[in-house]
C-alpha positions as CSV (number, residue, x, y, z in Angstrom):
1,M,111.9,116.1,101.1
2,L,111.0,112.4,101.7
3,S,107.7,111.0,100.7
4,Y,105.8,108.6,102.8
5,P,105.9,105.7,102.2
6,C,109.2,105.5,100.5
7,K,109.8,103.0,97.6
8,R,111.7,100.6,99.9
9,L,108.9,100.5,102.4
10,K,106.4,100.0,99.7
11,A,108.4,97.1,98.2
12,L,108.9,95.5,101.7
13,D,105.2,95.9,102.4
14,K,104.3,94.2,99.1
15,R,106.5,91.2,100.0
16,Y,105.0,90.9,103.4
17,R,101.5,91.1,102.1
18,T,102.3,88.3,99.6
19,R,104.4,86.0,101.9
20,Y,103.0,86.7,105.4
21,H,99.5,88.2,104.8
22,M,100.2,91.3,106.8
23,S,100.9,94.9,105.9
24,M,103.4,97.2,107.6
25,L,101.6,100.2,106.1
26,E,98.3,99.1,107.5
27,N,99.9,98.5,110.8
28,L,101.4,102.0,110.8
29,A,98.0,103.5,109.9
30,F,96.3,101.4,112.7
31,L,99.0,102.6,115.2
32,Q,98.4,106.2,114.3
33,A,94.6,105.9,114.5
34,N,94.3,103.6,117.6
35,G,97.6,103.9,119.5
36,L,100.3,101.5,120.6
37,E,98.3,99.8,123.4
38,E,95.4,98.8,121.1
39,F,97.9,97.7,118.4
40,V,99.7,95.4,120.8
41,R,96.4,94.0,122.1
42,Q,95.3,93.2,118.6
43,Q,98.6,91.7,117.5
44,N,98.6,89.5,120.7
45,E,95.2,88.2,119.8
46,R,96.0,87.7,116.1
47,Y,99.3,85.8,116.6
48,R,98.5,83.8,119.8
49,C,98.5,80.0,119.2
50,A,95.0,78.5,119.9
51,R,96.6,75.3,121.0
52,C,99.4,76.3,123.4
53,G,98.6,80.0,124.0
54,K,102.1,81.2,123.1
55,L,102.8,83.8,120.5
56,R,103.8,82.6,117.1
57,M,106.0,84.6,114.6
58,V,104.5,86.4,111.6
59,H,107.2,84.7,109.5
60,Q,105.9,81.1,110.3
61,E,102.4,79.7,109.6
62,Y,102.8,77.3,112.5
63,C,103.6,77.7,116.2
64,I,107.3,76.9,116.8
65,H,106.4,76.0,120.4
66,C,103.9,73.4,119.6
67,A,106.0,71.9,116.8
68,T,109.0,71.6,119.1
69,L,106.9,70.1,121.8
70,E,105.2,67.6,119.5
71,K,108.6,66.4,118.1
72,A,109.8,65.9,121.7
73,N,106.7,64.0,122.6
74,R,107.0,61.8,119.4
75,K,110.6,60.9,120.3
76,R,109.7,60.1,123.9
77,K,106.8,57.8,122.7
78,Q,109.1,56.1,120.2
79,A,111.7,55.5,122.9
80,Q,109.0,54.0,125.3
81,R,107.8,51.7,122.5
82,S,111.3,50.4,121.7
83,R,111.9,49.6,125.4
84,K,108.8,47.3,125.5
């Protein structure tokens, strides 16, 4: 008989708590108590970028969409300056 949560899931949860400040075990408990629809709503709210409105990844502390856009804008502005 398997026990819940297993050692591997506990170890993974510990790493995610440390690195990404989120818990898979808490997410599973929330899902069970509140359902998938509420979980998705909450996660969309939690991981939505305040600047651009796109979802960011739990594995990054920054929004990859804004960072990419900002780099492109910076290059464009540098190119415009060099033409003057």
